[in-house]
ZAMARGU-4260 file (C-alpha; in steps of 0.2 Angstrom, whole numbers, plus 5000, padded with zeros to 4 digits):
<rodrens>
0) 5000/5000/5000 | 5007/5017/4995 | 5012/5026/5011 | 5019/5044/5016 | 5035/5043/5006
5) 5027/5035/4991 | 5012/5047/4991 | 5025/5062/4992 | 5033/5056/4977 | 5017/5054/4968
10) 5012/5071/4972 | 5029/5078/4966 | 5026/5069/4949 | 5008/5074/4948 | 5012/5092/4951
15) 5024/5093/4937 | 5011/5084/4925 | 4994/5090/4929 | 4994/5106/4941 | 4986/5120/4931
20) 4980/5109/4917 | 4962/5107/4912 | 4954/5090/4915 | 4945/5086/4899 | 4936/5070/4906
25) 4935/5059/4921 | 4931/5041/4914 | 4925/5028/4927 | 4928/5011/4919 | 4924/5001/4934
30) 4908/5004/4945 | 4917/4998/4960 | 4930/5012/4960 | 4918/5026/4963 | 4912/5027/4981
35) 4902/5043/4980 | 4886/5048/4972 | 4887/5067/4970 | 4894/5076/4961 | 4894/5066/4945
40) 4911/5064/4935 | 4904/5075/4922 | 4905/5090/4934 | 4924/5089/4933 | 4924/5091/4914
45) 4933/5107/4909 | 4939/5111/4927 | 4958/5115/4930 | 4968/5106/4943 | 4972/5120/4956
50) 4980/5110/4969 | 4986/5093/4976 | 4988/5087/4993 | 4990/5071/5004 | 4977/5067/5017
55) 4983/5052/5027 | 4986/5038/5014 | 4975/5047/5001 | 4979/5058/4986 | 4968/5074/4984
60) 4966/5083/4968 | 4958/5100/4970 | 4949/5107/4955 | 4941/5124/4951 | 4924/5128/4959
65) 4928/5119/4976 | 4928/5101/4968 | 4939/5088/4975 | 4944/5070/4969 | 4950/5059/4984
70) 4960/5044/4978 | 4964/5029/4989 | 4976/5017/4981 | 4975/5004/4995 | 4986/4989/4992
75) 4987/4986/4973 | 4981/5003/4966 | 4994/5013/4956 | 4994/5029/4945 | 5002/5028/4928
80) 5004/5043/4916 | 5001/5039/4898 | 5004/5050/4882 | 4989/5056/4872 | 4993/5043/4858
85) 4993/5028/4870 | 4979/5016/4870 | 4966/5016/4884 | 4973/5001/4893 | 4967/4984/4898
90) 4956/4978/4911 | 4967/4984/4925 | 4963/5002/4921 | 4948/5007/4933 | 4948/5025/4929
95) 4956/5038/4918 | 4959/5057/4920 | 4961/5064/4903 | 4970/5079/4899 | 4975/5087/4882
100) 4994/5082/4885 | 4991/5064/4892 | 4980/5053/4903 | 4982/5048/4921 | 4976/5031/4923
105) 4972/5022/4940 | 4976/5004/4939 | 4973/4989/4951 | 4980/4972/4950 | 4971/4957/4957
110) 4953/4952/4958 | 4948/4962/4973 | 4944/4980/4970 | 4949/4990/4985 | 4956/5006/4978
115) 4943/5020/4978 | 4938/5037/4971 | 4927/5049/4981 | 4921/5065/4972 | 4918/5079/4984
120) 4910/5095/4981 | 4916/5106/4996 | 4932/5107/5006 | 4922/5104/5022 | 4917/5087/5016
125) 4936/5082/5016 | 4935/5081/5035 | 4927/5064/5034 | 4943/5057/5027 | 4954/5064/5041
130) 4959/5052/5055 | 4967/5065/5066 | 4985/5058/5065 | 5000/5069/5067 | 5010/5074/5052
135) 5027/5068/5057 | 5037/5077/5044 | 5030/5094/5050 | 5030/5090/5068 | 5043/5094/5082
140) 5050/5082/5094 | 5039/5087/5108 | 5023/5085/5098 | 5029/5068/5092 | 5034/5062/5109
145) 5017/5067/5116 | 5007/5058/5103 | 5018/5043/5104 | 5016/5041/5123 | 4997/5046/5123
150) 4993/5027/5123 | 5003/5013/5129 | 5005/5002/5113 | 5019/4993/5105 | 5029/5004/5093
155) 5023/4995/5078 | 5005/4997/5083 | 5007/5015/5088 | 5016/5020/5072 | 5003/5012/5061
160) 4988/5019/5070 | 4981/5033/5059 | 4973/5042/5074 | 4991/5044/5081 | 5001/5047/5065
165) 4996/5051/5048 | 5002/5041/5032 | 5012/5028/5041 | 5008/5010/5037 | 5017/4993/5038
170) 5031/4996/5026 | 5036/5014/5032 | 5035/5009/5050 | 5047/4994/5047 | 5059/5006/5038
175) 5058/5018/5053 | 5061/5005/5066 | 5075/4997/5056 | 5084/5014/5055 | 5081/5017/5073
180) 5086/4999/5078 | 5072/4997/5089 | 5060/4982/5092 | 5042/4984/5085 | 5037/4976/5102
185) 5044/4989/5113 | 5030/4998/5123 | 5029/5017/5120 | 5027/5022/5138 | 5043/5013/5143
190) 5054/5022/5130 | 5067/5034/5137 | 5068/5052/5130 | 5084/5047/5121 | 5075/5032/5112
195) 5060/5043/5108 | 5072/5056/5100 | 5081/5042/5090 | 5064/5036/5084 | 5059/5054/5079
200) 5075/5056/5069 | 5072/5040/5060 | 5054/5046/5054 | 5062/5062/5047 | 5076/5053/5038
205) 5065/5041/5029
</rodrens>
């Protein structure tokens, strides 16, 4: 499942490709990918992409007129950029965001359809996707320590709890713990200040 580092890279690539560009058409090729009813995909036709952001493990595209596209890739979902002359793609393509200079395709391997798209008509509605986790790359040591020790869990469970930390899943937490050389079974409230600082540094380095 794409996590904070992966989504950060996605956002960098998407910014260079689609920010400021007009979305000609949003094509939903699988009924399972779209998890909202209003607004319809046609409402996004002709709207420019005015911003991109991460919301936990989700990618959010902001379009003109306060329209948002919330994408959750889950385990097997991926975003692929195709030039205008490329074919529409096979059965793995569940949705396509068509621009004049190319197409952004959402693909998902496997038979289970877990990736999702929510179409949202106001910024206030984005709050339903927020889990309250701390943004570790923007946080200071004090805030990180406070959140880490707020509940007595194992490090693995604490790091992957979206209510405590935003965007960290199994893979990213493993990288953090490996870099910090700490056991995933260590209890958060038994960590020394030095250990917490080491863990915090590891989250910033990954």
